[in-house]
C-alpha positions as CSV (number, residue, x, y, z in Angstrom):
1,M,-15.2,-0.4,-14.6
2,R,-13.0,-2.3,-12.0
3,R,-15.2,-3.1,-8.3
4,S,-13.3,-3.0,-5.2
5,V,-14.8,-4.1,-1.9
6,S,-17.0,-2.0,0.4
7,V,-16.3,-1.7,3.8
8,N,-20.3,-2.8,6.0
9,A,-20.9,-4.9,2.9
10,R,-21.6,-8.5,3.0
11,Y,-19.6,-11.2,0.5
12,G,-20.5,-14.5,1.0
13,R,-20.8,-15.1,4.5
14,W,-18.5,-12.7,5.3
15,F,-19.2,-9.4,6.8
16,V,-16.4,-6.2,5.8
17,L,-15.2,-4.6,8.9
18,S,-12.4,-2.1,7.6
19,F,-9.1,-2.3,5.7
20,S,-6.2,-4.1,6.1
21,H,-3.3,-3.4,3.9
22,K,-1.8,-3.9,0.7
23,N,1.4,-6.1,0.0
24,V,3.8,-6.0,-2.2
25,R,1.5,-6.5,-5.4
26,G,-0.8,-4.0,-4.9
27,E,-3.4,-7.0,-3.6
28,L,-6.0,-5.3,-1.0
29,Y,-6.6,-7.5,1.7
30,W,-9.8,-6.8,4.3
31,H,-10.4,-7.7,8.0
32,C,-13.6,-9.4,8.0
33,K,-15.8,-11.6,10.5
34,C,-18.3,-14.5,9.5
35,E,-21.6,-15.4,10.6
36,C,-20.4,-17.7,12.8
37,G,-18.2,-15.4,14.0
38,T,-14.7,-15.9,13.4
39,E,-12.9,-13.2,12.3
40,K,-10.2,-12.9,9.4
41,V,-8.0,-10.8,6.9
42,V,-9.1,-11.5,3.7
43,K,-7.7,-10.5,-0.3
44,G,-10.5,-8.2,-1.7
45,G,-9.7,-10.5,-4.7
46,C,-11.4,-13.0,-3.5
47,L,-14.2,-12.2,-1.8
48,L,-14.9,-9.9,-5.0
49,K,-15.5,-13.4,-7.2
50,G,-16.7,-15.2,-4.2
51,E,-14.0,-18.6,-3.9
52,S,-13.4,-16.7,-0.6
53,L,-17.4,-17.4,1.6
54,S,-16.4,-17.9,4.5
55,C,-14.4,-18.8,7.5
56,G,-14.3,-22.4,6.7
57,C,-18.1,-23.8,7.9
58,Y,-19.7,-23.5,4.3
59,W,-17.5,-25.8,2.9
60,H,-18.2,-28.2,6.2
61,E,-21.9,-27.7,6.1
62,Q,-21.8,-28.9,2.6
63,I,-19.8,-31.8,3.3
64,T,-21.9,-32.7,6.5
65,Q,-25.3,-32.2,4.3
66,H,-24.5,-34.2,1.4
67,G,-23.3,-37.0,2.8
68,M,-21.1,-38.0,0.0
69,T,-17.9,-37.2,0.8
70,N,-16.0,-40.5,1.1
71,T,-17.5,-41.5,-2.7
72,P,-15.3,-41.3,-5.4
73,T,-17.6,-38.4,-7.2
74,F,-16.2,-36.2,-4.3
75,K,-12.9,-37.5,-3.7
76,S,-12.5,-36.5,-7.4
77,W,-14.0,-32.5,-6.7
78,D,-11.6,-32.1,-3.8
79,S,-8.3,-33.7,-5.5
80,M,-9.3,-31.0,-8.1
81,L,-9.4,-28.2,-5.6
82,Q,-5.9,-28.8,-3.7
83,R,-4.4,-29.2,-7.1
84,C,-5.9,-26.0,-8.1
85,T,-5.3,-24.2,-5.3
86,N,-3.8,-25.3,-2.2
87,K,0.1,-24.7,-2.4
88,N,1.1,-27.2,-0.4
89,A,-0.4,-30.1,-2.6
90,P,1.7,-32.0,-4.6
91,D,0.5,-31.6,-7.8
92,Y,0.3,-27.7,-7.9
93,S,2.8,-26.8,-9.9
94,R,1.4,-28.6,-12.3
95,Y,-2.0,-27.3,-12.1
96,G,-2.9,-24.0,-9.9
97,G,0.7,-22.7,-10.9
98,V,0.8,-22.6,-13.9
99,G,-2.6,-21.1,-13.8
100,V,-4.9,-23.7,-13.9
101,K,-8.6,-22.2,-12.5
102,I,-12.1,-24.0,-11.4
103,C,-15.1,-21.8,-12.2
104,S,-16.2,-20.3,-9.7
105,R,-19.7,-22.4,-10.2
106,W,-17.9,-25.5,-9.2
107,L,-15.4,-23.7,-6.7
108,T,-18.0,-22.5,-4.2
109,S,-20.1,-26.0,-4.0
110,F,-19.5,-29.4,-4.1
111,I,-23.5,-29.5,-5.1
112,N,-23.0,-27.8,-8.5
113,F,-20.1,-29.6,-10.0
114,Y,-22.4,-32.9,-8.9
115,E,-25.6,-31.6,-10.7
116,D,-23.4,-30.7,-13.8
117,M,-20.9,-34.1,-13.2
118,G,-23.1,-36.4,-12.1
119,E,-22.0,-39.9,-10.3
120,R,-18.6,-40.4,-11.4
121,P,-18.2,-44.0,-13.2
122,K,-15.9,-46.8,-12.5
123,G,-12.8,-47.1,-14.1
124,T,-13.0,-43.1,-14.5
125,T,-11.4,-39.6,-13.3
126,I,-11.9,-35.9,-14.0
127,D,-10.4,-35.2,-17.6
128,R,-10.3,-31.5,-19.2
129,Y,-11.7,-32.4,-22.7
130,P,-11.7,-31.1,-25.3
131,N,-8.7,-28.7,-24.1
132,P,-6.4,-30.4,-21.6
133,K,-4.5,-27.0,-21.0
134,G,-7.7,-25.2,-20.7
135,N,-9.6,-24.7,-17.5
136,Y,-12.2,-27.6,-14.8
137,E,-15.4,-25.8,-15.8
138,P,-18.6,-27.8,-17.3
139,D,-17.6,-27.4,-20.5
140,N,-14.6,-28.5,-20.9
141,C,-14.5,-31.1,-18.4
142,R,-15.7,-34.9,-18.9
143,W,-15.6,-38.2,-17.1
144,G,-13.0,-40.1,-18.7
145,T,-10.9,-43.4,-18.6
146,Q,-7.2,-43.7,-18.3
147,E,-6.7,-44.5,-22.5
148,Q,-9.4,-41.1,-23.4
149,Q,-6.7,-39.2,-21.0
150,S,-3.5,-40.2,-22.3
151,R,-5.3,-39.8,-26.1
152,N,-6.7,-35.9,-25.0
153,K,-3.0,-35.5,-23.7
154,K,-1.9,-36.4,-27.1
155,N,-4.6,-35.1,-29.5
156,S,-3.6,-31.0,-29.5
157,R,-0.9,-31.9,-32.5
158,W,-3.1,-32.9,-36.0
159,L,-0.8,-34.5,-39.3
160,I,-2.8,-33.8,-42.4
161,Y,-2.2,-36.8,-44.9
162,K,-2.9,-37.1,-48.4
163,G,-5.9,-34.4,-47.7
164,E,-6.8,-36.3,-44.8
165,S,-6.5,-34.7,-41.1
166,K,-6.5,-36.6,-37.7
167,M,-5.0,-36.8,-34.9
168,L,-1.0,-37.6,-35.0
169,V,-1.6,-40.5,-32.4
170,D,-4.6,-41.9,-34.2
171,W,-1.9,-42.3,-38.0
172,A,0.9,-44.1,-35.6
173,C,-2.1,-47.0,-35.3
174,E,-3.2,-46.7,-38.2
175,F,0.2,-47.5,-40.1
176,G,1.5,-49.3,-37.1
177,I,4.6,-46.7,-36.0
178,P,5.2,-45.8,-32.8
179,Y,3.7,-42.6,-31.4
180,D,7.0,-40.6,-30.2
181,L,9.1,-41.9,-33.6
182,L,6.2,-40.3,-36.1
183,L,6.1,-37.1,-33.5
184,R,10.0,-37.2,-33.9
185,R,9.4,-37.7,-37.7
186,A,6.7,-34.7,-37.6
187,N,8.6,-33.1,-35.7
188,R,11.8,-32.6,-38.0
189,G,9.6,-31.7,-41.1
190,L,10.1,-34.9,-43.2
191,T,8.0,-35.9,-46.4
192,E,4.6,-37.8,-46.0
193,E,6.4,-41.0,-47.2
194,Q,9.6,-40.6,-44.7
195,L,6.8,-40.2,-42.1
196,F,5.5,-43.1,-42.6
197,A,8.0,-45.3,-43.5
198,P,8.4,-48.1,-41.6
199,S,10.2,-48.0,-38.5
200,R,13.7,-50.4,-38.4
201,S,13.8,-53.0,-35.9
202,R,17.5,-53.4,-34.1
203,K,19.2,-55.9,-35.5
204,V,20.1,-58.6,-32.7
205,S,23.8,-59.7,-33.2
206,R,24.3,-63.3,-33.1
207,F,27.8,-62.9,-30.7
208,K,27.4,-62.9,-27.2
């Protein structure tokens, strides 16, 4: 049964005063008042999912209380929020714009994120793994090096050769073939012998 927002009910720090309006997509908006006194119109879905807990005062308290605002861990969390929720963020079109979401536990609290992920090790950033196309959530994230993330972007393509299954990038390394070349061969449906044939180097003319 689909839930609906109730007038005179509390959602986080919001107190629902009255119904506001419905947009062209049928989404309902509600006139709310925050515990700090700020009044604002909030989308019903954000109230029900816990995506909007306050007018912003909750976030301000979270940031000032944990004292980690300038740490790499907090910056990774904040960048994750921006690219998934802020339509004005430079990378939004590749994340939030295509449906990549953040679990409610992390969306509403940096402390929860820190408890699940721990301190960000030097030389790493947050990496969606094992599913690079999935959401940001505890079971699908790790601190990954640039090399790990590069491999993770390619690991969705597997290839079976002589009964053994490996990632395409691993086969490329084993046979000394450029990954892009092996990928093109695989996309063309070549035989196993043709797939792993040595790449032909360009002949350099002796004449200038």
